[in-house]
C-alpha positions in Angstrom: 0.1 0.1 0.0 1.0 3.3 -0.7 -1.4 5.6 -0.2 -1.9 8.9 -1.5 -2.9 10.8 1.7 -3.6 10.1 5.3 -6.4 11.7 7.5 -6.6 11.3 10.7 -9.8 12.9 13.4 -10.4 12.4 16.5 -13.8 10.5 15.9 -14.4 8.1 12.9 -17.7 7.1 12.2 -17.3 4.0 9.5 -21.1 3.3 9.2 -20.5 0.0 8.0 -22.8 -1.4 10.1 -20.4 -3.6 12.0 -20.1 -4.2 15.8 -18.1 -1.1 17.6 -14.2 -1.0 16.3 -11.7 -1.5 19.8 -9.7 0.2 19.6 -11.8 3.3 17.4 -10.6 3.9 14.6 -8.8 7.6 14.1 -6.8 7.1 10.4 -8.0 6.2 7.3 -5.6 6.0 4.3 -6.6 7.0 0.5 -4.8 5.8 -2.5 -6.2 6.6 -5.8 -9.5 8.0 -4.6 -10.5 4.9 -2.8 -10.1 3.9 0.6 -6.9 1.6 1.5 -6.5 1.5 4.7 -8.9 2.3 8.1 -6.8 1.9 11.3 -6.0 3.8 14.5 -3.4 6.7 14.7 -0.7 3.9 15.7 -1.7 2.2 12.6 -1.0 5.1 10.4 2.6 6.0 11.9 3.4 2.9 10.0 1.7 3.7 6.4 4.0 5.7 4.2 2.2 8.8 2.3 2.8 11.8 0.5 0.7 13.5 3.2 -0.8 13.5 6.1 -3.8 15.8 7.3 -4.9 16.2 10.8 -8.1 17.4 12.1 -7.4 16.8 15.5 -10.5 15.9 17.2 -12.8 16.9 15.0 -15.2 13.3 13.7 -15.0 11.9 10.4 -17.9 10.2 8.8 -19.1 9.1 5.0 -19.5 11.8 2.9 -23.4 13.2 3.1 -25.3 13.1 0.1 -28.7 14.5 -0.4 -31.4 12.3 -1.7 -33.6 14.6 -3.5 -32.3 18.0 -4.9 -32.9 20.3 -8.2 -30.0 22.0 -8.8 -30.0 23.6 -12.6 -34.4 23.5 -12.2 -33.6 25.5 -9.1 -31.7 28.2 -10.9 -34.9 29.2 -12.4 -37.5 28.1 -9.6 -34.7 30.8 -7.4 -34.9 34.3 -10.0 -35.9 37.2 -8.0 -37.2 37.5 -4.3 -37.3 35.2 -1.9 -40.4 35.0 -0.2 -40.1 32.0 1.6 -39.8 34.0 5.0 -43.0 36.1 4.3 -45.2 35.6 6.9 -48.5 36.9 5.7 -50.2 39.0 2.4 -48.5 42.1 3.8 -45.0 41.1 4.1 -45.4 39.3 0.1 -46.5 42.9 -1.2 -44.1 44.6 0.7 -41.1 42.3 -0.8 -42.8 42.2 -4.0 -43.0 46.3 -4.1 -39.3 46.4 -3.3 -38.6 44.0 -6.1 -40.8 45.9 -8.7 -38.3 49.0 -7.8 -35.6 47.6 -8.1 -36.3 46.0 -11.7 -35.5 47.7 -14.9 -38.3 49.0 -16.4 -40.2 46.6 -18.8 -38.7 43.4 -17.0 -40.6 40.7 -15.4 -40.9 40.8 -11.7 -40.2 37.6 -10.0 -40.4 36.1 -6.9 -40.3 32.7 -5.4 -40.8 30.2 -2.0 -44.1 31.7 -1.1 -45.6 29.7 1.1 -49.8 29.5 0.6 -50.1 29.7 4.4 -49.5 33.7 4.2 -52.5 34.3 2.4 -54.3 32.9 5.3 -57.7 31.9 4.6 -57.5 33.8 0.9 -57.0 32.0 -2.3 -54.3 33.0 -4.2 -55.7 35.4 -6.8 -53.5 37.9 -9.4 -55.5 40.9 -7.7 -53.6 40.3 -4.7 -50.0 41.8 -6.6 -51.1 43.2 -9.2 -50.9 46.7 -7.7 -47.9 45.3 -5.9 -46.2 45.4 -8.8 -47.3 48.0 -10.6 -49.4 46.1 -13.1 -46.0 44.6 -14.8 -45.6 41.2 -15.6 -44.8 39.3 -12.7 -44.5 35.2 -12.0 -44.0 34.5 -8.2 -43.3 30.5 -7.5 -45.2 28.9 -5.2 -43.4 26.9 -2.4 -44.0 23.5 -3.7 -42.1 23.7 -7.3 -45.5 22.5 -9.0 -47.8 26.1 -8.7 -47.2 29.6 -9.1 -49.2 32.7 -9.5 -49.0 35.2 -12.1 -49.9 38.8 -13.2 -53.0 40.1 -14.8 -50.2 41.5 -17.6 -48.2 38.2 -17.2 -51.1 36.4 -18.3 -51.6 38.5 -20.9 -48.2 38.2 -22.3 -48.6 34.9 -22.4 -51.9 34.9 -24.0 -54.0 32.9 -21.4 -57.5 34.1 -21.3 -59.4 30.6 -20.2 -58.9 27.2 -19.2 -56.7 24.7 -20.9 -56.2 21.0 -21.3 -52.9 19.4 -20.6 -51.6 15.7 -20.8 -51.1 15.4 -17.1 -53.4 16.5 -14.5 -52.2 20.7 -15.0 -54.6 23.4 -14.4 -55.0 26.9 -14.9 -57.0 27.6 -12.5 -60.2 30.3 -13.1 -62.9 32.0 -11.3 -67.2 31.0 -12.2 -66.6 33.2 -15.2 -64.1 31.2 -16.8 -61.3 34.1 -16.9 -57.9 32.6 -15.5 -57.4 33.5 -11.4 -53.6 33.8 -11.9 -53.1 30.7 -10.2 -51.3 28.0 -12.3 -51.1 24.3 -11.1 -48.6 21.8 -11.9 -45.4 22.1 -14.5 -47.8 21.9 -17.9 -49.8 25.3 -16.7 -46.7 26.8 -15.3 -45.1 26.6 -18.2 -47.3 28.6 -20.4 -46.3 31.7 -18.9 -42.9 30.8 -17.6 -42.1 29.7 -21.1 -42.4 33.3 -22.1 -40.2 35.0 -19.9 -36.6 36.1 -21.2 -34.5 33.5 -20.1 -30.9 34.0 -18.6 -28.1 33.1 -20.9 -26.0 29.8 -20.7 -22.9 31.4 -19.1 -25.0 33.0 -16.7 -26.7 30.4 -15.5 -23.3 27.8 -15.4 -21.6 30.5 -13.2 -24.8 30.1 -11.2 -24.5 26.5 -10.9 -20.9 26.9 -10.0 -21.3 29.2 -7.3 -24.2 26.7 -5.6 -22.3 24.0 -6.3 -19.7 25.4 -4.3 -22.5 26.3 -1.3 -23.3 22.6 -1.6 -19.8 21.0 -1.2 -19.3 23.9 1.9 -22.8 22.7 3.7 -21.1 19.4 4.1 -22.4 17.7 0.6 -20.0 15.4 -1.4 -23.7 14.1 -3.6 -26.7 14.8 -4.7 -29.5 12.6 -6.4 -30.4 15.0 -9.2 -34.4 14.5 -9.7 -34.7 16.4 -12.9 -32.7 16.8 -16.1 -34.5 19.6 -18.4 -33.7 21.7 -21.4 -29.4 21.9 -21.3 -28.9 20.5 -18.5 -26.1 18.0 -19.4 -24.6 20.6 -21.2 -24.1 23.0 -17.9 -22.1 20.1 -16.3 -20.3 19.2 -18.9 -19.3 22.6 -19.3 -18.4 23.1 -15.9 -16.5 20.0 -15.4 -14.5 21.0 -18.4 -13.6 24.0 -17.0 -12.6 22.5 -12.9 -9.3 21.7 -13.5 -10.3 18.8 -10.4 -13.7 18.0 -11.7 -17.5 18.7 -9.9 -17.1 19.3 -6.1 -19.3 16.6 -5.3 -21.3 13.7 -7.6 -24.3 13.7 -9.1 -26.8 11.4 -9.9 -29.2 12.6 -12.6 -32.9 11.4 -13.5 -34.7 12.9 -16.3 -38.4 13.3 -16.1 -41.1 10.5 -17.5 -44.1 12.5 -17.7 -47.6 12.0 -18.9 -48.5 11.6 -22.8 -45.4 10.2 -23.4 -44.7 7.2 -25.8 -42.5 4.0 -25.2 -40.6 5.6 -28.0 -39.9 8.7 -26.0 -39.3 6.2 -22.7 -36.9 4.6 -25.8 -34.7 7.7 -26.0 -35.2 8.6 -21.9 -33.3 4.9 -21.7 -30.6 5.8 -23.6 -29.4 8.7 -21.6 -28.6 6.4 -19.2 -24.8 6.2 -18.0 -24.2 9.7 -20.0 -22.0 11.6 -17.5 -18.8 12.5 -16.8 -16.2 12.3 -13.9 -18.5 13.0 -11.3 -21.9 13.5 -13.2 -23.6 11.0 -14.5 -27.5 10.0 -15.4 -28.6 6.7 -13.9 -32.5 7.0 -13.6 -36.0 8.3 -14.0 -37.8 9.9 -12.6 -42.0 9.8 -12.6 -45.0 11.4 -10.8 -48.3 9.9 -10.1 -49.4 13.3 -7.8 -49.0 16.7 -7.2 -49.1 18.3 -3.6 -51.7 18.1 -1.1 -50.9 22.5 -0.3 -52.0 23.3 -4.0 -55.1 20.2 -4.2 -53.2 18.0 -6.5 -51.9 15.4 -4.9 -53.6 12.0 -5.4 -56.0 10.8 -1.8 -58.0 8.2 -1.3 -60.7 10.8 -0.2 -60.9 14.4 -1.0 -59.4 17.0 1.1 -61.1 19.3 3.2 -62.1 21.5 -0.3 -63.1 18.8 -2.4 -59.4 18.3 -4.6 -56.9 16.2 -4.9 -58.3 13.0 -6.1 -57.1 13.0 -9.6 -54.1 11.3 -10.7 -51.0 12.7 -12.4 -51.1 10.4 -15.0 -55.5 10.7 -16.1 -54.4 7.0 -17.1 -52.6 5.4 -14.2 -52.1 2.6 -16.2 -49.8 3.9 -18.4 -47.5 4.9 -15.3 -47.7 1.1 -14.4 -46.5 0.7 -18.2 -44.2 2.7 -18.0 -42.7 1.5 -14.5 -42.8 -1.8 -16.7 -40.8 -0.5 -19.9 -38.0 1.0 -16.8 -37.9 -1.9 -14.8 -37.8 -4.7 -17.9 -34.8 -2.5 -19.3 -33.1 -2.5 -15.3 -33.4 0.9 -15.4 -33.8 2.9 -11.9 -36.8 4.7 -11.4 -38.0 7.2 -8.4 -41.4 8.2 -8.4 -43.2 11.3 -6.8 -45.9 10.2 -5.0 -47.0 12.6 -2.0 -50.6 11.2 -0.8 -51.9 8.0 0.0 -53.4 6.8 -3.0 -50.5 7.7 -5.1 -48.5 5.8 -2.8 -50.6 2.8 -3.1 -51.0 3.3 -6.9 -46.7 2.4 -7.2 -47.1 -0.3 -4.8 -49.7 -1.9 -6.9 -47.5 -0.7 -10.0 -44.2 -2.6 -8.4 -46.2 -5.6 -7.2 -47.9 -6.1 -10.9 -44.0 -6.4 -12.6 -43.3 -9.9 -13.8 -40.8 -12.3 -12.0 -37.9 -12.2 -13.5 -37.2 -8.5 -13.9 -33.5 -7.2 -14.1 -32.3 -5.6 -10.6 -32.6 -2.1 -10.2 -32.8 -0.1 -7.3 -36.5 2.0 -7.2 -37.8 4.3 -5.2 -40.8 6.5 -4.1 -40.0 10.3 -3.3 -42.0 12.3 -0.5 -44.6 9.8 0.8 -46.0 12.5 2.8 -48.9 11.1 4.0 -49.8 7.5 4.5 -52.0 5.5 6.6 -51.2 2.2 8.5 -51.4 -0.9 5.9 -49.3 1.1 3.5 -46.6 0.7 5.7 -46.1 -3.0 5.7 -46.1 -3.1 2.7 -44.3 -0.8 1.4 -41.8 -2.9 3.2 -42.2 -6.0 1.7 -42.2 -4.1 -1.4 -38.6 -4.1 -1.6 -38.8 -0.1 -2.7 -37.0 2.4 -1.0 -38.5 5.6 0.8 -37.0 9.3 0.3 -38.0 12.0 2.5 -37.8 15.0 3.2 -37.6 16.1 6.9 -38.1 19.5 6.6 -41.0 19.3 4.5 -42.6 18.6 8.2 -40.9 20.8 10.3 -41.0 24.5 7.7 -44.5 23.8 6.0 -47.1 22.1 8.7 -47.7 22.7 12.3 -48.1 20.7 15.1 -51.8 22.0 15.7 -52.9 21.6 12.5 -53.6 25.2 11.2 -51.4 25.4 8.0 -52.5 24.7 4.8 -51.2 21.3 4.8 -52.8 20.0 7.6 -55.8 22.1 7.3 -56.7 20.2 3.9 -55.8 17.0 4.8 -57.8 17.0 8.3 -56.6 15.2 11.8 -56.6 12.1 10.9 -54.2 12.2 7.7 -52.3 15.4 9.2 -51.3 12.8 12.1 -49.9 10.1 9.4 -47.5 12.7 8.5 -44.0 11.9 7.2 -43.7 8.6 9.1 -40.0 7.9 8.7 -39.4 6.1 12.2 -42.5 3.7 11.2 -40.7 3.2 8.0 -37.9 2.4 9.5 -39.3 0.3 11.9 -41.0 -2.1 8.9 -36.7 -2.4 7.7 -37.6 0.2 5.3 -34.1 1.4 3.8 -34.7 5.6 4.4 -33.0 8.0 2.5 -32.9 11.9 3.3 -32.6 15.2 1.5 -33.7 18.6 1.6 -35.5 18.6 -2.0 -34.0 22.2 -3.0 -34.9 24.5 -3.7 -38.1 23.5 -1.9 -36.7 23.6 1.2 -33.2 25.0 2.1 -30.0 22.6 1.1 -28.0 22.7 4.6 -27.6 19.0 5.4 -26.8 19.8 9.7 -30.1 21.4 10.2 -32.0 18.6 8.1 -30.2 16.1 10.2 -31.6 18.0 13.5 -34.9 18.2 12.1 -35.2 14.9 11.7 -34.8 14.4 15.3 -36.4 17.2 16.7 -39.8 17.1 14.6 -39.9 20.8 14.4 -37.5 23.2 13.3 -34.1 23.6 15.1 -33.2 26.5 16.9 -36.9 26.3 17.8 -37.5 25.4 21.4 -40.5 26.9 22.0 -42.6 25.2 19.0 -43.9 21.6 19.8 -43.1 18.9 17.9 -45.3 17.6 14.2 -45.8 14.2 15.2 -42.9 13.6 17.4 -43.7 9.5 17.2 -42.0 9.7 13.5 -38.7 10.9 14.9 -35.6 9.7 14.1 -32.5 8.6 16.2 -29.2 10.4 15.4 -28.0 7.4 13.8 -30.8 7.0 11.5 -30.7 10.2 10.6 -27.4 9.8 9.7 -27.6 6.8 7.8 -30.1 8.7 5.9 -27.3 10.7 4.0 -25.1 7.8 4.1 -25.7 4.4 4.0 -29.4 4.4 3.2 -28.6 6.8 0.4 -25.9 4.5 -0.9 -28.2 1.9 -0.5 -31.2 4.3 -2.5 -28.4 4.7 -5.2 -27.5 0.7 -5.7 -24.0 2.5 -5.0 -23.6 0.6 -1.3 -20.9 -1.6 -2.8 -19.2 1.4 -3.5 -19.8 4.2 -1.4 -22.1 4.6 2.3 -19.5 3.7 4.5 -15.9 4.3 5.5 -15.0 0.7 4.1 -11.2 -0.1 2.7 -12.5 -0.6 -1.3 -15.4 2.4 -1.5 -14.6 6.0 -2.6 -12.9 8.2 -0.1 -15.9 10.6 0.4 -15.8 12.3 3.9 -17.8 14.8 5.5 -15.6 16.7 8.9 -17.5 17.5 12.1 -16.3 20.2 14.6 -18.8 18.2 16.7 -20.2 14.4 17.2 -23.7 14.2 14.8 -23.8 11.0 16.8 -23.9 12.7 20.1 -24.6 16.7 20.4 -27.9 17.7 21.0 -29.7 17.9 17.6 -30.3 21.9 18.2 -26.5 22.2 18.5 -26.0 19.8 15.2 -28.0 22.6 13.2 -25.2 25.0 14.4 -22.6 23.5 13.6 -19.6 24.0 11.1 -18.3 21.5 8.4 -14.9 21.3 8.6 -14.2 19.7 5.5 -15.6 17.6 2.4 -13.7 15.4 0.4 -14.4 13.9 -2.8 -12.1 11.1 -4.4 -9.9 11.7 -1.7 -9.2 15.2 -2.7 -10.0 18.3 -0.3 -13.3 20.2 -2.0 -13.9 22.1 0.9 -12.1 23.2 4.1 -13.1 25.5 7.0 -10.2 25.1 9.2 -6.5 25.5 9.3 -5.7 21.9 9.4 -2.4 20.3 10.2 -0.6 18.5 7.4 2.2 16.8 7.0 4.5 15.3 4.7 6.1 11.6 4.8 9.0 12.4 6.2 8.2 15.2 8.4 7.8 18.3 6.9 5.0 21.0 7.7 2.6 21.6 4.7 -0.2 23.7 5.7 
């Protein structure tokens, strides 16, 4: 063994599921981007290496991987003013007035991250924003990423004057006279307006993506499962990697969308993208949807919500979704299906339960699972499907007293079945965790904390939301490490600090398995490594050469 680098830390969490080491490991040797040895500091003294990096009392863990996010799509979804902190309509209007004043004449006013709870009991309507933007074209993305509110001028420019028909369960919401209210539900409807807005140049988007990926790395991420691949996404990743000597600062596993109305010919085209990629990014799966969101009334529930909504599947003919599943599963292509409502989750389970025997091995997952009854928990576990969930969707957008829009729509019984992370883990389900950025913030440490607290970290006065569904510290960390690797079908090469696996690490200034969750949320990420190469370093660590000379 001739390691390129040896990394030392006070505590190393291997996350390999084996009994605790004795003595505990404090050293990892890296050779050619892979883990070559794991041992004690005494062991490391006998390993030859070109470089030794000593993080002292810090804690080293497998690199954190976000199991669900949208880097390129998020570039578009986060243009304009951030409305996520607006608690009421007055705050929304004030932010929009300021954004309009700062926007050049003739340009669109944009906003994003709007929580529908800000409207109170009122429905989103263009009249609520028209005067705030002085009659200019404006498009506001709601926080769920599945809906938007357009101003009157924006609708006029887009030629949206009434209802439209779509291949998916999308809607241009209209009043009793058939006039659009400005509320646009699901991608096809939103695109009617978004498609006529001026677009950023390729180079502008590339620069923003580079900064975003750097921020991901600084937050502690060494990888992400990217749940979209629209437009020129692959060209952006390729161009960015070509400009960077060491490659992207984290690994990206990308899944293009398969949407309603698509044919087998189009499925074949999507299948042809599998394997495309570069040094640290690759198209590795397919993303599907069976419903929308509870908050905008497009989830798929067994029973209607409080407003009589959320009863329609995203695929108007659900059997076509099942046909798509059979096609991709039959070709050994991993899938991830967005399913939020109980009926949506049941439909995905049925599609996979009905697959003919002998399908090629591949990882298949369900994303979100926001409300599911007892009967689906055991069924989910028996299916072999993987759950991918976002703890901060629960802690940021619902409330323990059920006064939020999500809970009001569902009613008490279904709201009490919210984000059943603990029950799924108890049933033996693999559970990957993530942010769904830009739907919620991407920083992983607060997410790890919220998964344990079932409330927003840093707000101890807030009551927890269905506290029985809290994860343990170990389960939360597994969701970003060992279970994240299983969710990608990569447990043989990542997810634990094990000889022969990738040398991807995250270094903490606290122990994520021992520190109080609120303190974890405030903790620092000291460094991230991908392929054994530092991508982010927040401290002046001790680095010593093989012959004893100080390197840093």
